C-alpha positions as CSV (number, residue, x, y, z in Angstrom):
1,M,94.8,93.0,113.7
2,N,95.8,95.0,116.8
3,V,96.8,98.6,117.2
4,P,100.6,98.0,117.0
5,N,100.2,96.0,113.8
6,M,97.9,98.7,112.3
7,L,100.6,101.3,113.1
8,T,103.2,99.1,111.3
9,V,100.9,98.7,108.3
10,G,100.2,102.4,108.3
11,R,104.0,103.0,108.2
12,I,104.2,101.0,105.0
13,A,101.2,102.9,103.6
14,M,103.0,106.1,104.2
15,I,105.8,105.2,101.8
16,P,104.0,106.1,98.5
17,L,102.4,109.2,100.2
18,M,105.9,110.3,101.2
19,V,107.3,109.8,97.7
20,V,104.4,111.5,96.0
21,S,104.5,114.4,98.3
22,Y,108.2,114.9,97.8
23,Y,108.0,115.0,94.0
24,W,104.5,116.4,93.2
25,L,103.9,119.1,95.7
26,G,107.0,121.2,95.0
27,W,109.1,122.6,97.9
28,G,106.1,122.4,100.3
29,G,105.8,118.7,99.4
30,K,109.3,118.1,100.6
31,S,108.2,119.4,104.0
32,W,105.1,117.1,103.8
33,A,107.4,114.2,102.9
34,A,109.5,115.0,106.0
35,V,106.4,115.2,108.2
36,L,105.2,111.8,106.9
37,F,108.7,110.3,107.5
38,A,108.7,111.8,111.0
39,L,105.3,110.2,111.7
40,A,106.6,106.9,110.5
41,A,109.6,107.2,112.7
42,I,107.4,108.0,115.7
43,T,105.1,105.0,114.9
44,D,108.1,102.8,114.7
45,W,108.9,103.5,118.3
46,F,105.2,103.7,119.4
47,D,104.1,100.4,117.9
48,G,106.9,98.5,119.6
49,Y,106.1,100.2,122.9
50,L,102.4,99.4,122.6
51,A,103.0,95.8,121.6
52,R,105.2,95.3,124.8
53,R,103.1,97.4,127.1
54,L,99.7,95.9,126.1
55,N,101.2,92.4,125.6
56,Q,100.1,92.5,121.9
57,A,103.3,91.2,120.3
58,T,102.4,89.0,117.3
59,P,104.3,87.0,114.8
60,L,102.9,89.3,112.1
61,G,104.2,92.4,113.9
62,A,107.6,90.8,114.6
63,F,107.9,90.2,110.8
64,L,106.4,93.4,109.5
65,D,108.0,95.9,111.9
66,P,111.6,95.5,110.7
67,V,110.4,95.2,107.1
68,A,108.4,98.5,107.4
69,D,111.5,100.2,108.9
70,K,113.8,99.1,106.1
71,L,111.3,99.9,103.3
72,I,110.6,103.5,104.4
73,V,114.3,104.2,105.1
74,A,115.3,102.8,101.7
75,A,112.5,104.7,99.9
76,A,113.5,108.0,101.5
77,L,117.2,107.4,100.8
78,M,116.4,106.6,97.2
79,V,114.4,109.8,96.8
80,L,117.3,111.8,98.4
81,V,120.0,110.2,96.3
82,E,118.0,110.9,93.1
83,D,117.2,114.4,94.1
84,Y,120.7,115.4,95.2
85,A,122.5,113.3,92.5
86,V,125.9,113.6,94.2
87,S,128.3,111.0,95.4
88,W,128.4,112.4,98.9
89,M,124.8,111.5,99.3
90,T,125.0,108.2,97.5
91,I,127.8,106.7,99.5
92,P,126.2,106.8,103.0
93,A,122.9,105.7,101.4
94,M,124.6,102.7,99.9
95,I,126.3,101.9,103.2
96,I,123.0,102.0,105.1
97,V,121.0,100.0,102.6
98,G,123.8,97.5,102.0
99,R,124.2,96.9,105.8
100,E,120.5,96.3,106.2
101,I,120.6,93.6,103.5
102,V,123.7,91.9,105.0
103,I,122.3,92.0,108.6
104,S,118.8,90.8,107.6
105,A,120.4,87.9,105.8
106,L,122.7,87.2,108.7
107,R,119.8,87.3,111.2
108,E,117.8,84.9,109.1
109,W,120.7,82.5,108.7
110,M,121.5,82.7,112.4
111,A,117.9,82.0,113.3
112,E,118.1,78.8,111.2
113,L,121.0,77.7,113.3
114,G,119.1,78.6,116.5
115,K,121.5,81.4,117.3
116,R,119.3,84.4,116.6
117,A,120.1,85.9,120.0
118,N,123.7,86.3,119.0
119,V,122.7,89.0,116.5
120,A,119.8,90.6,118.3
121,V,119.2,94.3,118.1
122,S,121.6,96.3,120.3
123,M,121.6,99.7,121.8
124,L,124.1,100.8,119.2
125,G,121.6,99.8,116.5
126,K,118.9,101.9,118.2
127,I,121.2,104.9,118.3
128,K,122.1,104.3,114.6
129,T,118.4,104.2,113.8
130,A,117.7,107.4,115.7
131,L,120.5,109.3,113.9
132,Q,119.3,107.8,110.6
133,M,115.7,108.9,111.1
134,I,116.7,112.5,112.2
135,S,119.1,112.9,109.3
136,I,116.5,111.8,106.8
137,I,113.8,114.1,108.2
138,L,116.2,117.0,108.0
139,L,117.4,116.1,104.5
140,L,113.8,115.6,103.2
141,A,112.8,119.1,104.5
142,S,115.9,121.1,104.1
143,R,116.7,121.8,100.4
144,E,115.9,125.5,101.1
145,H,117.7,125.6,104.4
146,P,121.5,125.1,104.1
147,V,122.2,124.9,107.8
148,L,119.6,122.1,108.3
149,E,120.8,120.4,105.2
150,W,124.4,120.5,106.5
151,V,123.3,119.1,109.9
152,G,121.3,116.4,108.0
153,V,124.4,115.4,106.0
154,V,126.6,115.2,109.1
155,L,124.0,113.1,110.9
156,L,123.7,110.8,107.8
157,Y,127.4,110.2,107.8
158,G,127.3,109.6,111.6
159,A,124.5,107.1,111.0
160,A,126.6,105.4,108.2
161,A,129.6,105.2,110.5
162,L,127.4,103.6,113.3
163,T,125.9,101.3,110.6
164,L,129.4,100.0,109.7
165,W,130.4,99.7,113.3
166,S,127.2,97.8,114.3
167,M,127.6,95.5,111.2
168,L,131.1,94.6,112.3
169,I,129.9,93.8,115.8
170,Y,127.1,91.5,114.4
171,L,129.6,89.8,112.1
172,K,132.0,89.3,114.9
173,A,129.3,87.7,117.0
174,A,128.4,85.4,114.1
175,W,132.0,84.7,113.0
176,P,132.3,81.3,114.7
177,Q,129.2,80.1,112.8
178,L,130.4,81.8,109.6
179,R,133.7,80.0,109.8
180,G,131.9,76.7,110.4
181,A,133.5,76.3,113.8
């Protein structure tokens, strides 16, 4: 178990801590949940950087890293959807989680065909992830701060729009295989 993999496992371990903080520690807990989510977002970048820089990429890390990302984002979005309990929060959350399911399945299927590179992570996906992470941090922490909350919602919708756009790009790249051509 190398440092990048330990950071990825740590990101997964932060999920229950984030959820417990959000619900059990009152308004201060929401700030702690945002801090934990922010730490997870930083480790997401940092573990990949270390794995490449130190030549410590492993099959376990290649598997766990995207799983950890999707788990913590989905958990945070579920907490937010439940807490806000409004459609304007539910809709972008459904778009983001739904896209992750579709693209994960698409990547797995394309890998079986030996065409995984056709649906590799793009710069658009990285921008989408950054918007998503920033919006979730703001939304976790901002229930008492309307301006931050508004910025978080706008960024969440921006992330949802990029989510749909990137999904269409990936589906277009895979379309010949999906049609059976």
